[in-house]
Backbone as numpy.savetxt, mean C-alpha at the origin, in Angstrom:
# Nx Ny Nz CAx CAy CAz Cx Cy Cz
7.80 -1.34 2.60 8.94 -2.04 2.92 10.27 -1.03 3.03
11.34 -1.24 3.49 12.53 -0.83 4.11 13.68 -1.10 2.73
14.68 -0.24 2.58 15.63 -0.17 2.20 16.53 -1.39 2.31
16.94 -2.39 1.36 17.50 -3.26 1.82 16.50 -4.55 3.21
15.49 -4.19 2.85 14.13 -5.07 3.62 14.63 -4.42 5.08
14.81 -3.16 5.47 14.85 -2.76 7.08 13.85 -2.60 7.62
13.16 -2.45 9.06 12.22 -2.20 9.67 11.59 -0.62 9.08
10.41 -0.80 9.04 9.70 0.39 8.62 9.81 1.41 9.92
9.71 2.83 9.19 10.04 3.93 9.92 9.07 4.80 9.90
7.88 4.22 9.31 6.88 5.54 8.85 7.28 6.24 7.72
7.33 5.64 6.55 7.76 6.64 5.38 6.99 6.24 4.25
6.74 7.65 3.45 6.10 7.25 2.25 6.81 8.27 1.07
5.97 8.72 -0.05 6.01 9.27 -0.79 6.06 11.25 -0.40
6.95 11.74 -1.30 6.78 13.38 -0.78 5.27 13.68 -1.34
4.75 14.59 -0.66 3.91 15.63 -0.53 3.84 16.69 -1.67
3.63 16.64 -2.88 3.64 17.86 -4.10 2.83 18.06 -4.58
2.50 19.39 -4.83 1.36 19.76 -5.27 0.71 18.95 -6.58
1.46 18.18 -6.96 0.89 17.35 -8.18 -0.19 16.38 -7.43
-0.58 16.42 -6.19 -1.93 15.47 -5.84 -2.70 16.24 -5.38
-4.00 15.88 -5.32 -5.15 16.81 -4.63 -5.03 16.46 -3.32
-5.63 17.08 -2.66 -6.39 16.98 -1.30 -7.13 15.70 -1.03
-6.72 14.97 -0.23 -7.91 13.84 -0.29 -9.24 14.51 0.33
-10.24 13.79 0.11 -11.59 13.98 -0.04 -12.04 13.08 1.13
-13.02 13.18 1.82 -13.92 12.37 2.92 -14.84 12.26 2.14
-15.42 10.86 2.38 -16.35 10.39 1.68 -18.34 10.60 3.09
-18.45 11.57 2.79 -19.48 11.75 3.68 -20.79 11.70 2.81
-20.82 11.99 1.74 -21.89 11.73 1.01 -22.24 10.59 0.31
-23.33 9.54 0.97 -23.07 8.06 0.81 -23.64 7.95 -0.40
-24.19 8.66 -1.32 -24.75 8.59 -2.55 -23.88 8.67 -3.65
-22.66 9.51 -3.25 -21.54 10.03 -4.12 -20.90 8.91 -4.69
-20.41 8.65 -6.13 -19.58 7.41 -6.46 -18.18 7.86 -5.55
-17.59 6.54 -4.90 -16.71 6.77 -4.08 -15.60 5.33 -4.40
-14.18 5.79 -3.74 -13.36 4.78 -3.79 -12.32 4.69 -2.51
-12.84 3.28 -1.98 -12.10 2.91 -0.61 -10.93 2.40 -0.81
-9.52 3.32 -0.30 -8.47 2.70 -0.22 -8.26 2.06 1.27
-7.24 0.75 0.96 -6.90 0.28 2.43 -5.60 -0.11 2.02
-4.73 -0.35 3.40 -3.41 -0.63 3.01 -2.52 -0.27 4.43
-1.17 -0.30 3.86 -0.03 0.01 4.80 0.34 1.71 4.21
1.33 1.88 4.90 2.25 3.12 4.61 2.33 3.46 3.24
2.55 2.65 2.34 2.55 3.14 0.74 1.07 3.59 0.31
-0.03 3.03 0.88 -1.26 3.51 0.10 -1.60 4.78 1.27
-0.93 4.96 2.39 -0.90 6.35 3.14 -0.33 7.29 2.75
0.81 6.91 2.22 1.69 7.82 1.45 2.38 8.72 2.38
3.03 8.32 3.42 3.58 9.04 4.72 5.00 9.56 3.69
5.39 10.50 4.35 6.66 11.29 3.97 7.46 11.24 5.23
8.81 10.36 5.48 9.47 10.92 6.58 10.22 12.44 6.72
9.95 12.93 5.54 10.44 14.46 5.72 9.66 15.33 6.26
8.17 15.30 5.87 7.13 15.63 6.14 7.04 15.48 7.68
7.04 14.17 7.99 7.14 13.68 9.52 8.18 14.81 10.52
8.93 14.70 9.73 10.30 15.02 10.56 10.03 16.61 10.98
9.19 17.16 10.01 9.09 18.71 10.04 7.57 18.92 10.96
7.14 18.20 11.19 6.29 18.20 12.32 4.84 18.04 11.40
4.76 17.76 10.34 3.52 17.76 9.36 2.42 16.55 9.64
2.97 15.40 10.42 2.01 14.47 10.90 0.60 14.78 11.42
0.59 16.02 11.94 -0.97 16.09 12.82 -1.59 16.72 11.56
-1.20 16.82 10.36 -2.39 17.16 9.19 -2.44 15.89 8.28
-3.32 14.96 8.02 -2.90 13.72 7.08 -3.25 14.14 5.52
-3.55 15.56 5.64 -3.78 16.25 4.29 -2.10 16.31 3.73
-0.96 16.60 4.54 0.30 16.38 3.99 0.70 15.23 3.45
-0.06 14.41 3.24 0.45 13.06 2.88 -0.18 12.78 1.86
-0.26 13.16 0.51 -1.07 12.48 -0.39 -0.37 11.68 -1.45
-0.96 10.86 -2.11 -0.35 9.98 -2.74 -1.01 9.38 -4.07
-0.63 7.88 -4.56 -1.35 7.48 -5.75 -2.69 7.35 -5.53
-3.08 6.89 -4.30 -4.91 7.02 -4.08 -5.34 8.60 -4.42
-4.79 9.51 -4.36 -5.33 10.73 -4.59 -5.42 10.90 -6.22
-4.50 10.55 -6.58 -4.69 10.31 -8.29 -5.33 9.64 -9.06
-5.42 8.27 -8.17 -6.56 7.59 -8.93 -8.04 7.94 -8.78
-8.20 8.37 -7.26 -9.44 9.15 -7.23 -9.68 10.40 -7.91
-8.96 11.22 -8.50 -9.21 12.40 -9.09 -9.53 12.11 -10.79
-8.48 10.73 -11.29 -8.72 10.34 -12.29 -9.79 9.65 -12.84
-10.59 9.14 -11.62 -11.89 8.44 -12.05 -12.81 9.27 -11.51
-12.98 10.33 -11.06 -14.04 11.48 -10.36 -14.56 10.46 -9.51
-14.02 9.90 -8.43 -14.51 9.23 -7.18 -13.91 10.11 -6.29
-14.70 10.24 -5.04 -14.79 10.39 -3.91 -13.88 9.47 -2.97
-12.75 10.00 -2.41 -11.87 9.08 -1.79 -11.87 9.21 -0.30
-11.75 7.93 0.13 -11.58 7.66 1.54 -10.45 6.73 1.67
-9.63 7.42 2.43 -8.18 6.33 2.62 -7.99 6.08 3.98
-8.26 4.70 4.34 -8.30 4.42 5.48 -6.75 3.17 6.00
-6.07 3.83 5.09 -4.77 2.92 4.92 -3.79 3.42 6.06
-2.97 2.73 7.20 -1.87 2.92 8.15 -0.71 2.37 8.06
0.23 3.60 8.48 1.58 3.27 8.30 1.90 2.10 9.23
2.69 0.63 8.70 2.93 -0.17 9.30 2.02 -1.34 9.88
1.03 -1.33 9.10 0.16 -2.21 9.04 0.61 -3.59 8.32
0.44 -4.72 9.17 0.53 -6.08 8.40 -0.80 -6.57 8.05
-0.49 -7.96 7.44 -1.76 -8.63 6.90 -2.51 -8.84 8.19
-1.94 -8.96 9.12 -2.43 -9.54 10.58 -3.43 -8.76 11.21
-2.54 -7.60 11.30 -3.23 -6.36 12.05 -4.18 -5.76 11.43
-4.06 -5.97 9.86 -5.29 -5.42 9.37 -6.42 -6.19 9.65
-6.48 -7.16 10.21 -7.86 -7.91 10.65 -8.00 -7.79 12.03
-7.07 -7.84 12.83 -6.99 -7.45 13.94 -6.13 -6.84 14.81
-6.37 -5.53 15.58 -5.53 -4.72 16.40 -4.34 -5.28 17.32
-5.28 -6.81 17.61 -4.35 -7.56 18.81 -2.93 -8.58 17.92
-2.94 -8.46 16.80 -1.99 -9.14 16.00 -0.79 -8.19 16.01
0.34 -8.68 15.66 1.61 -8.17 15.58 1.51 -7.20 14.55
1.79 -5.89 14.62 2.18 -5.06 13.24 3.29 -4.68 13.33
3.76 -3.34 12.19 4.84 -2.93 12.54 5.20 -1.65 12.27
4.17 -0.98 13.47 4.03 0.63 13.75 2.80 0.71 13.49
1.92 0.23 13.03 0.50 1.37 12.80 0.12 1.74 14.30
-0.36 0.66 14.95 -1.06 1.19 16.31 -0.20 2.21 17.20
1.13 2.33 16.97 1.63 3.73 17.50 1.76 4.54 16.86
1.50 4.37 15.44 1.13 5.79 14.77 -0.12 6.08 14.69
-1.10 5.19 15.48 -2.25 5.71 15.53 -3.00 6.35 16.87
-1.77 5.84 17.99 -2.01 6.54 18.97 -1.48 8.31 19.00
-0.43 8.17 18.04 0.22 9.54 18.01 -0.58 10.62 17.07
-0.85 10.10 15.95 -1.04 10.73 14.56 -2.28 10.35 14.07
-3.07 11.19 13.74 -4.25 11.22 12.98 -4.01 10.17 11.47
-4.92 9.18 11.14 -4.82 8.97 9.76 -5.76 9.60 8.79
-5.42 9.37 7.49 -6.52 9.87 6.49 -7.81 9.97 7.08
-8.35 8.74 7.53 -9.81 8.64 7.74 -10.01 7.79 9.45
-10.74 8.89 10.17 -10.55 8.51 11.48 -11.74 7.26 11.75
-11.15 6.02 12.42 -11.88 4.83 13.08 -11.49 4.22 14.18
-12.35 3.32 14.59 -11.79 2.71 15.56 -12.03 1.36 14.94
-10.98 0.30 16.05 -10.92 -1.26 15.68 -10.17 -1.22 14.46
-10.06 -2.55 13.41 -9.30 -2.88 12.74 -9.64 -2.15 11.46
-8.68 -2.12 10.55 -8.81 -1.82 9.18 -10.20 -2.60 8.53
-10.25 -3.80 8.81 -10.97 -4.77 7.65 -12.11 -4.26 8.29
-12.30 -4.27 9.72 -13.94 -3.84 10.00 -14.46 -2.50 9.90
-13.52 -1.80 9.71 -13.65 -0.38 9.37 -14.26 -0.58 7.73
-13.17 -1.56 6.95 -13.77 -1.33 5.50 -15.21 -2.17 5.34
-15.82 -3.13 6.14 -16.75 -4.07 5.96 -17.61 -2.95 6.16
-17.59 -1.92 7.63 -18.75 -1.43 7.52 -19.09 -0.21 6.66
-18.02 0.43 6.37 -18.37 1.74 5.21 -18.60 0.86 3.99
-18.26 -0.52 3.39 -19.05 -0.95 2.09 -20.34 -1.43 2.40
-20.64 -1.39 3.64 -21.97 -1.98 3.87 -23.00 -0.55 3.97
-22.41 0.54 4.41 -23.46 1.60 4.39 -22.85 2.80 3.38
-22.35 2.27 2.23 -22.00 3.07 1.45 -22.85 2.36 0.04
-23.49 2.82 -1.00 -23.79 2.32 -1.86 -23.33 1.96 -3.01
-22.34 3.05 -3.55 -21.87 3.43 -4.38 -20.04 3.70 -4.54
-19.73 2.53 -3.88 -18.18 2.65 -4.04 -17.73 1.67 -5.53
-17.05 2.38 -6.35 -16.89 1.87 -7.26 -15.87 1.27 -7.51
-14.90 1.58 -6.61 -13.40 0.95 -6.39 -12.83 0.69 -4.89
-12.21 -0.29 -4.82 -11.20 -0.68 -3.48 -10.07 -0.89 -4.04
-9.22 -0.43 -3.51 -7.63 -0.93 -3.45 -7.26 -1.23 -2.46
-6.20 -2.78 -2.24 -5.97 -3.15 -1.17 -4.28 -3.23 -1.33
-3.38 -2.72 -0.50 -2.03 -2.94 -0.25 -1.80 -3.41 0.86
-1.09 -4.49 0.71 -0.73 -5.46 2.08 -0.03 -6.17 1.94
1.17 -6.72 3.17 1.74 -7.44 3.05 3.45 -7.43 3.20
3.56 -6.27 2.70 5.15 -5.83 2.68 5.84 -5.63 3.84
4.83 -5.48 5.16 5.13 -5.40 6.28 5.45 -6.64 7.18
4.87 -7.58 6.30 4.91 -9.11 6.78 6.62 -9.52 6.60
6.98 -9.06 5.36 8.55 -9.09 5.07 9.08 -8.84 5.83
9.01 -7.43 6.36 9.58 -6.73 6.86 9.94 -7.27 8.34
8.94 -7.75 9.05 8.86 -8.24 10.20 10.08 -9.26 10.25
9.61 -10.50 9.18 10.75 -11.21 8.99 12.06 -11.10 9.32
12.36 -9.81 8.11 13.62 -9.53 8.09 14.25 -9.17 9.86
13.45 -8.20 10.38 13.67 -7.78 11.68 14.10 -8.92 12.40
13.16 -9.93 12.60 13.81 -11.25 13.46 14.87 -11.91 12.87
15.39 -11.71 11.45 16.43 -12.67 10.96 18.06 -11.74 11.42
17.75 -10.43 11.59 18.70 -9.47 11.66 19.21 -9.19 10.42
18.35 -9.41 9.38 19.12 -8.95 8.09 19.98 -10.22 7.44
19.75 -11.75 8.13 20.51 -12.19 7.70 19.77 -13.00 6.23
20.36 -13.15 5.37 19.62 -13.39 3.62 19.53 -14.99 3.86
20.23 -15.78 4.44 19.68 -17.34 4.78 18.82 -17.61 5.50
18.66 -16.76 6.76 17.08 -16.77 7.41 16.07 -16.10 6.68
15.82 -15.19 5.91 14.95 -14.98 5.40 14.39 -15.81 4.51
15.46 -16.38 3.57 15.04 -17.36 2.37 14.07 -18.39 3.42
14.96 -18.96 4.24 14.31 -19.92 5.09 12.85 -19.58 5.96
12.78 -18.53 6.44 11.69 -18.35 6.89 10.45 -17.70 5.88
10.81 -17.36 4.61 9.79 -16.63 3.91 8.72 -17.71 3.65
8.88 -19.05 3.35 7.48 -19.73 2.90 6.40 -19.39 4.13
6.86 -19.78 5.39 5.99 -19.77 6.14 5.09 -17.75 6.44
5.78 -17.18 6.24 5.25 -15.73 6.22 4.66 -15.71 5.16
4.85 -16.17 3.93 3.91 -16.19 2.62 2.67 -16.92 3.07
2.79 -18.24 3.58 1.42 -18.89 4.00 0.43 -18.24 4.91
0.91 -17.50 5.94 0.44 -16.97 6.90 -0.52 -15.58 6.16
0.67 -15.24 5.28 -0.01 -13.79 4.52 -0.96 -14.53 3.78
-0.77 -15.31 3.14 -1.89 -15.98 1.84 -3.53 -16.11 2.80
-2.98 -16.85 4.04 -4.43 -16.96 4.70 -4.88 -15.45 5.11
-4.36 -14.34 5.29 -4.77 -12.94 6.16 -5.47 -12.45 4.99
-4.74 -12.70 3.47 -5.64 -12.18 2.52 -6.58 -12.78 1.94
-7.03 -14.15 2.48 -8.03 -14.82 2.12 -9.27 -14.51 2.81
-9.17 -14.30 4.31 -9.80 -13.52 5.29 -10.39 -12.20 5.00
-9.19 -11.45 4.08 -9.70 -10.11 3.89 -10.56 -9.99 2.78
-10.16 -10.43 1.82 -11.16 -10.60 0.64 -12.42 -11.16 0.71
-12.43 -12.48 1.54 -13.73 -13.31 1.61 -14.41 -12.09 2.71
-13.83 -11.54 3.60 -14.88 -10.43 4.03 -15.58 -9.63 3.50
-14.34 -9.05 2.47 -15.36 -7.39 1.71 -16.18 -8.27 0.68
-15.83 -9.66 0.19 -16.80 -9.94 -0.74 -17.95 -10.59 -0.23
-17.99 -10.98 1.33 -19.09 -12.25 1.67 -19.96 -11.17 2.77
-18.92 -10.76 3.66 -19.37 -9.88 4.84 -19.88 -8.56 4.17
-19.14 -7.80 3.34 -19.94 -6.65 2.89 -20.52 -6.60 1.65
-20.69 -7.66 1.17 -21.59 -8.09 -0.04 -20.89 -7.07 -1.41
-19.82 -6.97 -1.40 -19.37 -6.02 -2.22 -19.07 -6.52 -3.60
-19.69 -6.19 -4.70 -19.52 -6.94 -5.78 -18.74 -6.29 -6.90
-18.44 -4.84 -6.35 -17.61 -4.09 -7.85 -16.07 -4.27 -8.01
-15.29 -3.53 -8.27 -14.06 -3.72 -8.41 -13.16 -3.78 -7.05
-12.42 -4.96 -7.07 -11.21 -4.34 -6.40 -9.87 -4.67 -6.77
-8.81 -3.66 -6.75 -7.52 -4.07 -7.28 -6.93 -4.00 -5.92
-5.58 -5.39 -6.34 -4.60 -5.65 -5.41 -3.20 -4.78 -5.87
-2.96 -4.14 -5.16 -1.67 -3.12 -5.30 -0.72 -3.79 -4.56
0.62 -4.19 -5.28 1.74 -4.60 -4.84 2.81 -3.93 -4.59
4.03 -4.54 -4.83 5.25 -3.75 -4.50 6.35 -3.93 -5.57
7.45 -2.89 -5.32 8.06 -2.70 -6.51 9.76 -3.24 -5.67
10.73 -3.92 -6.82 12.10 -3.95 -6.13 12.86 -2.66 -6.04
13.42 -2.51 -5.11 14.33 -1.48 -4.95 15.64 -1.59 -5.77
15.88 -2.69 -6.51 17.10 -2.72 -7.22 17.15 -4.00 -8.30
16.56 -3.91 -9.40 16.07 -4.85 -10.18 17.57 -5.29 -10.63
18.68 -4.83 -10.33 19.80 -5.82 -10.82 20.21 -6.85 -9.46
19.68 -6.73 -8.56 19.75 -7.28 -7.33 18.86 -8.63 -7.14
19.49 -9.86 -7.68 18.69 -11.34 -7.70 18.10 -11.46 -6.26
18.57 -11.01 -5.08 17.79 -11.57 -3.86 16.65 -10.65 -3.17
16.79 -9.51 -3.79 15.97 -8.33 -3.76 14.76 -8.58 -4.75
14.93 -8.64 -5.92 13.94 -9.26 -7.01 13.45 -10.34 -6.77
13.65 -11.17 -6.19 13.35 -13.01 -6.13 12.42 -12.76 -4.87
12.48 -11.90 -3.93 11.70 -12.09 -2.51 10.56 -10.95 -2.92
10.30 -9.59 -3.65 9.57 -9.13 -3.95 8.62 -9.91 -5.29
9.16 -10.49 -6.12 8.19 -11.32 -7.07 7.69 -12.45 -6.36
8.36 -13.23 -5.28 7.76 -13.98 -4.51 6.06 -13.31 -3.92
6.61 -12.37 -3.14 5.77 -11.92 -2.40 4.45 -11.20 -3.23
4.72 -10.71 -4.61 3.67 -10.36 -5.48 3.04 -11.35 -5.89
3.59 -12.72 -6.08 2.98 -13.68 -6.90 1.93 -14.46 -5.84
2.21 -14.43 -4.46 1.45 -14.83 -3.48 0.42 -14.03 -3.37
0.29 -12.65 -3.29 -0.94 -11.87 -3.27 -1.45 -11.92 -4.55
-1.09 -12.21 -5.72 -1.48 -12.14 -6.80 -2.54 -13.68 -6.78
-1.95 -14.67 -6.57 -2.81 -15.74 -6.55 -4.12 -15.72 -5.67
-4.26 -15.31 -4.59 -5.01 -15.15 -3.71 -6.20 -14.13 -4.07
-5.50 -13.11 -4.96 -6.61 -12.08 -5.24 -7.43 -12.49 -6.62
-6.70 -13.28 -7.46 -7.53 -13.89 -8.63 -8.67 -15.03 -7.95
-8.42 -15.59 -6.83 -9.71 -16.28 -6.39 -10.59 -15.65 -5.77
-10.55 -14.40 -5.77 -11.84 -13.87 -5.32 -12.01 -12.43 -6.54
-11.65 -12.84 -7.92 -11.87 -11.94 -8.75 -11.31 -10.42 -8.75
-10.41 -10.48 -7.99 -9.58 -9.10 -7.55 -8.38 -8.63 -8.89
-8.89 -7.49 -9.29 -7.58 -7.19 -10.36 -6.27 -6.92 -9.84
-5.44 -7.25 -10.35 -4.10 -6.86 -9.70 -3.06 -6.30 -10.72
-2.98 -5.07 -9.75 -1.96 -4.15 -10.59 -0.51 -4.49 -10.89
0.23 -4.26 -11.99 1.53 -5.16 -12.17 2.39 -4.05 -11.63
2.42 -3.70 -10.80 3.36 -2.42 -9.97 4.83 -3.13 -10.22
5.52 -4.08 -10.21 6.79 -4.56 -10.34 7.24 -4.24 -11.75
6.16 -4.63 -12.78 6.50 -4.50 -14.25 6.75 -2.85 -14.12
5.68 -2.25 -13.75 5.54 -0.70 -14.06 6.81 -0.10 -13.49
7.73 -0.49 -12.27 8.40 0.36 -11.80 9.78 -0.53 -12.80
9.80 -1.27 -12.99 11.20 -1.93 -14.03 10.95 -0.96 -15.31
10.17 -0.39 -15.67 10.12 0.04 -16.83 10.35 1.39 -16.60
9.85 1.74 -15.50 9.64 3.57 -15.26 11.38 3.47 -14.79
12.20 2.71 -14.07 12.99 2.72 -13.42 14.52 2.52 -14.60
14.24 1.99 -16.02 15.22 1.78 -16.81 16.06 2.89 -17.26
17.45 3.29 -17.75 17.95 1.91 -17.85 18.88 1.71 -16.42
18.75 1.99 -15.67 19.53 1.95 -14.30 18.96 0.25 -13.93
17.52 0.43 -13.89 17.24 -0.58 -13.09 16.91 0.02 -11.63
17.05 1.06 -11.16 17.24 1.34 -9.70 16.28 2.19 -9.59
14.92 2.20 -9.06 14.00 3.52 -8.83 14.72 4.66 -8.11
15.38 4.54 -7.17 16.08 5.53 -6.40 16.89 6.50 -7.44
17.35 6.37 -8.35 18.28 6.58 -9.38 17.62 7.25 -10.36
16.33 6.57 -10.54 15.26 7.03 -11.46 14.57 7.95 -10.80
14.86 8.78 -9.49 13.75 9.53 -8.87 12.19 8.89 -8.77
12.37 7.61 -8.65 11.18 7.33 -8.17 10.54 6.88 -6.91
11.87 7.06 -5.85 11.69 7.20 -4.72 11.92 8.14 -3.50
11.62 8.78 -2.46 12.18 9.93 -1.50 13.42 10.12 -1.53
14.32 10.76 -2.11 15.62 11.37 -1.74 15.48 11.94 -0.56
16.52 11.49 0.03 16.88 11.71 1.57 18.24 13.04 1.52
18.08 13.81 2.38 18.94 14.77 2.71 20.63 14.21 3.06
20.25 13.35 3.33 21.80 12.51 4.07 22.56 11.79 2.67
21.50 11.84 1.68 22.05 10.79 0.54 21.35 9.39 0.61
21.03 8.93 -0.59 20.35 8.08 -1.08 18.98 8.13 -1.01
17.81 6.99 -0.65 16.47 7.27 -0.84 15.77 6.43 0.34
14.69 7.00 0.49 14.00 6.30 1.60 13.16 5.19 0.40
12.76 4.09 1.18 12.19 2.92 0.48 10.96 3.27 -0.22
10.22 4.40 0.21 8.83 4.52 -0.32 9.01 5.13 -1.90
7.68 5.39 -2.33 7.62 6.18 -3.63 7.93 7.54 -3.50
8.78 8.24 -4.24 8.36 9.87 -4.26 7.06 10.23 -5.23
7.08 11.37 -5.37 5.95 12.03 -6.33 6.07 11.24 -7.88
6.80 11.26 -8.33 7.21 10.37 -9.56 6.74 8.94 -9.12
7.22 8.47 -8.24 6.68 6.98 -7.97 5.62 6.92 -7.84
4.85 7.64 -7.16 3.30 7.50 -6.66 2.24 7.63 -8.12
3.14 8.24 -9.03 2.18 8.65 -10.36 2.78 7.16 -11.38
3.70 6.63 -11.12 3.73 5.01 -11.43 3.02 3.86 -10.77
2.49 4.21 -9.85 1.78 3.45 -8.92 0.24 3.78 -9.46
-0.14 5.01 -9.82 -1.36 5.53 -10.24 -1.44 4.58 -11.54
-0.68 4.74 -12.54 -0.73 4.28 -13.43 -1.23 2.78 -13.58
-0.45 2.19 -12.98 -0.09 0.68 -12.80 -1.51 0.50 -12.24
-2.17 1.32 -11.41 -3.85 0.59 -10.87 -4.96 1.30 -12.08
-4.94 2.27 -12.49 -5.58 2.70 -13.61 -5.40 1.44 -14.63
-4.59 0.84 -15.08 -4.00 0.12 -16.01 -4.84 -1.36 -15.91
-4.84 -1.98 -14.44 -5.37 -2.99 -14.09 -7.05 -2.81 -14.36
-8.01 -1.56 -14.45 -9.26 -1.25 -14.37 -9.68 -1.63 -15.82
-10.73 -2.02 -16.33 -11.14 -2.28 -17.45 -11.45 -1.11 -18.11
-11.28 -0.86 -19.48 -11.52 0.27 -20.30 -10.97 1.67 -19.58
-9.92 1.63 -19.22 -9.09 2.70 -18.66 -7.70 3.12 -19.78
-7.57 4.28 -19.69 -6.44 4.63 -20.56 -5.81 5.52 -19.47
-4.08 5.11 -19.69 -3.39 5.51 -18.41 -2.17 6.48 -18.95
-2.48 7.03 -20.49 -1.36 8.00 -20.74 -2.02 9.16 -21.17
C-alpha cells in the first residue's frame, strides 16, 4: 500500500544484514515454506531499486526470510510487487505493476503464468511444505484510490464493492490451495498495518481490509497474523510506524509505505505468533 493510499511504485523494506539470503526449494524432500503475495511479501526496497539492485532479487530480503530461518524451513518466495488479488489468479486481470515488474526484473522465484497456478503446481510437487503465507489485497485498495484520485468520499463509497470482489478472489485462492493442491498444512494470512493509528480514516480502511481477509481465511482454516495490532504496539507511543522506524526512511524525508528491517521483524513476529506452539521472543 502507499503512504496516504497512493499508487504503488514498487517499494518495500530495506535489505539489511539482519535477514538471511533467500533459499530456493530445489530439494523436494526438504521441509519448506512457500510465501505468496505482493511487494510486502517480496520485500522490495525503492532505495535498492534506484541503486540498480533489482537485477538480483537477493537484494530484497524481508519477513519471509526471518520466518523461514526461525522455523528452519527452505523458503520459496513467489511474491510479485504490485500483485492484486485478481492478478494473483490470472495475469490477464488488472494489477498494480506486477506484470511490468516481471517483464523487467527477476522475482525471487522464476515461473510462468499466474502466482496461483505456480502455487498449486508447487504444492502438488512438494510433499513437505510445512507453511504457506499469503499476503494479498492491499493493491486492490490502491487501485480504487487511484481511480478516485484520492477523494475520501469516493474511496469510502467504492470500498464495499472492492472488498466484495477481493473476498471472492481470496475464496478462489484458498479454495485452490486447499482443494486443487490438496494442501492440508498450515496457511497464514498476512495482512497490513495503518500508516497512522491516530488517523481515523486510515485506520478504518485498513481495519476493514484486514477484517475481510480474516473472514475469508477462517472459512478455509487459515490462521490470521495480527499485523494491525502488532504494529500498533510497536509504534507506541506515537502511533505512527514511520516515526517508530518501522517503515523505510526516504532520503528526501518521511517514509516509504513499506516496512523497514525493523518493520519486517514485526511482521515476522506476527506470523510466528499465529502458528501453533511458537515462541516469538
